[in-house]
N, C-alpha and C positions, 0 to 999 in steps of 0.2 A: 487400484494402485495409488499410493500416496504420492502426491506431486510436490511436496515441500522441497524447495531447493536446498535447504540447509537442515541437516539432521542434528537435533539437540545432542544426541549421544556422541556425535563425531567431533564436537568442539572441545578444545582444551580451555581456551580463554572465554570467559563469559562475555556475551555480547548482547545487550538488551534489544538492539534493533533486530538482530537475527532471532532472538527469542520471540518477539512479537510476530514477525513474519512466519516463523515456524508454527506458532499457535494458530495463525490465520490460514496456513497452508495455501498460499497463492497458486492458482492454476492459470498459467499464461497461455492464451490461445493466440498464436500468430495469425492474424486475420488476413495477411497478405497486403495488397495495395491497390490503388486506383491511379491509372494514368489517364488524365482528362485533357480534352482539347476543346477549343472554341469557348463559348460562353456556357457556364455550367453552375449548378448549385444543388447540393444534396442535403437533405434534412435527416438527422439522426434522432430517434426518440430517446427519452430518458431511460436509464437502465440502472441495474444494481451493480454495475461493474466499474472498472478502473481503466480508462482509455488513454493510450499513448499514441501520438502521431509524430512521425519524423518526416520532414519534407526532403526528398532526394534532389528534386530539381523544380525550377519554376517558383511560383508563389501562389498563395490563396488567402482568402479572408475567412477567419473563424469567428462566428457569432455564437456566443454561449448564453443560455438562460442564466440570469443572475449576474452577468457582466454587462456594464452599461454600453460599451462601444465595441464594434467589431475589431478584431486584432489581425494585423497583417503578418502572415507567416512567410518567411523567405527560405530559400534552399539552405539546408544545413541546420535549420532551427527545429525545435521540438516543442510540442504542446502536450500537456498532461491534464486530464480531467479526472481527478480522484473521486469525485462524488457522483459520477454518472448522470450529469444534467443533460437535458436535450440541447442539441447544438446544430449549427449549419456550417458547411464548408462550401465556398463559392469562389468563382473567378471574380465576381463583383457582388457586394451585398445586395444590390438592387435586382439581381437576377432571381426570378421566382424559383423556389426550390422544388426538387423532385424527391419524393420519399426514397431513401436509399434501399429499402426493402423491395421496392418495385423494380430496382435495377439488379440487386444482388439477391437472388431467390434461394441460394444455398451458400454454405460456408465456402469461402475462397480457398481455405486449406493451403495457404502459402502461395497462391497464384495472384497474378495482377490482372485486374479488369481494365480493359481499354474502353474509354468512353469518348465518342465523337472523334475517333481517330487518334486521340492522345496527343502527347508532345508538348502540352502547355504546362502541366503540373503533375508531378509524380510524388505520391506520398505512400509511406508504409505505416501500418497501424498494428498495435498489439493490444488486445483486450483481455483484461484479467477478471476472473471471479475468484472468490475465496471459499475453500471447503469449510473453513472455520466460520462460525456464525457471527463473530464479533468484529466484523470489518469496520465498524464504526470507530473502533479505537485508533484506526489509522486515518480514516477519512475526516474525522472530527478535528484533527490537528492540521489539516491541509486546506488550502484555499480551493475555490471552485476551479480555478485555472492556474496552472504553473506554465509560464512561458520561458523556455530556456533559449537564450540568444547570446549569452556571453561567449566570445570566441573560444576561450579555454574550455568552458563547459561543453560547447558544441563539439570541440575536438575530442573530448572524452567519450561522448556518445556516438561519434561518427563511426568508430570501430564496430559497434553493434549494428549500426545501419548497414555498413558494408558487408558484414557477415550474413545478415538476414537477406540482403540482396543476392549474395552468392548462393545461398541455399535455395532461394526462389528460382534463380536462373538456371541452376544446375542441380536438380533434385537427385539426392543420393539416399541409399538405405539409411534409416535412422534420422532423416532430415526433419521430420515432423517434431520428434522429441528434441532434437538439437535446437530447432527454432523456438520451441517452448521454453527451454532452459535459457536461451539467449534473451528471450523476452523478460524472464524473471530476473536475470542479471541486470538488464536494463532498468527494471523497476527499482532495484536496490541502488543502482548508480544515480538514478534520478532523485531518490530520497536523500542520498548523501549530498548531492549538489544543492538540493533545496535547504538542507540543514546548515550548510556552510555559507550560503548566500548572505553576504553582509547587508544586502538591501532588504532582506526578509526579516520582519519582526513578527513573532508569533508567540502564542502561549500553548504549552503542551509538552508532553514527555519527549517528543521528537526533537524539539528545539533545545530542551535541557541536555540532550545527549551531546550537543555541540559545546557544552560547558564542561571542561575536564573535571572540575571539582564535583559538580552535580552528577555527572556521568559515573564517577567512581562510586558514589553512594547508590545510584540506581542499579549499577552492575552488581553491587554487593547484595541488594535485595533480590535481584533475579537469580543470583548464584545460590543463595541459601534462603529461600522464601519462608522456610519453617523456623528460622532462628528467632529468638526473642529480641528482636531489634528494638532499640529505643532511639530517640532523636539524637541524644548525645553521642551514642556509638556511631551512628551514620555520619554525624557531623565530623567526627574524628577521621572517618574514612575520606571525607571530602577535604580534610585539612582546614576546617573552619570552626569558628565558635558556634555554639549551639544556636544562639539567637540569630546570628548572621545567616547560618545555613537554613534554618527554618523559614526565615523571611524570603531568602532568594529562591528556595525550592517552591514555595507557594506562589511567588511572583512568576517564576518561569514555567512551572508545570500546571498551575491552576488548581492544584489540590495540595492539601497539607501532606507532610511526609507519611504519616500513618494512614491517611486516606488513600494515598497511592499504593502503599504496601498492601492494604486490605483489598483494594480493587485488583491488584495483580494476583494475589492469592486466590481470589474468587474466580478470576478468569482461568487460572490453572485448574482449579477444582472443577469448573464447568466442563473443561476439555477432558479431564480424567473421567468424569461421570459418564460422558457420552462415548469416549473412545478407548476406555480401558475396562477391565473387569475388577478393578479395585473397589473395595467396599467403602461405604461412606465413612466408617470409623477410621480406616487406614488412610484415606485421603485427608481427613481432619487432622490426624496425628502428623502426617508428613508436612502439613502446612502450619504446624505450631499450635494446634488447638488440643488441649488436654481432654476435652469432652466433646462428644458428638453434638450435644445440645448447644454448646457455645458456638461451634462451627455452623450448625444449622441456622442459628439466629443471625450470624454474620452473613451467611450465604443468602438467606431470604431478604435481608435488608438491602444487599447489593444487587441481587439478580432477580428479585421479585417473586420467588417461590421457594419452597423447601427443596433440598437436594434431591430427594426421591421423586417429588412431583416434577421437578425440572428434567430429571433423567427419563421419566415415563413419557413426558410430553415430547421429548426429542426422539424417543424410540418409536412413537406412534406417528411421527410426522412423515 
């Protein structure tokens, strides 16, 4: 069953963020929560997932590999670990940690684990994996840790936290799927909040989407990736001069306009090669390449192998 929250075919207005998430096909697993009491500390191993934690009550310290100092999380705040680093949650950073897998021996499946009587700190977590193999296009533009503590942003995410708590406390038919979709919606909301955070300075396509002019050009490329786009035409979409547009795009995205377009085309091609019955020649044509050889050259340069070898490697994996 495909678990992409947003279907490409169901959208009328092109939306680059939804495009990327649809390509990655996020699978949100609501992992439930932990209600801890006394002195406690849990160690979580590094993973290939995207971890979100919302604190319902109490407080805890979050120590993340790659972050210099422990971060204090308070009730109503959220922490997001997009790159799957190892981390610790504790009542005090000095408390020796216990491996979380020694405490949770099977998936919580929406339940709450009570540790040492509970009552001191209650947190809910959502863990994401991606069915699409190019999760790096999201993680590479995000920091190791996103700490959401702004009152307005917390209020935005509080609804998701309350709904997830309601599902856990009163299980109903369809609750597992509902919780999964809520987790995916929360992922999108977190990315939106991170994009608009004025204190955040970053380079990458995600931050460029917060720029209305650059976003218009990126949306055009996503809407019609097979068009014969030139920088001048995209600059006109952005309402900018060619030179100003090219400079700002490279500065914000980290790639030139044409590099971004080629990369997006090849990501679409890779997805079609694996998840459709389209021939290499038809995929090439749909993405603006008049010959299969020209497409094959571009694909190998971007993806590291020829289209057919790429497809065979994924089929045998």
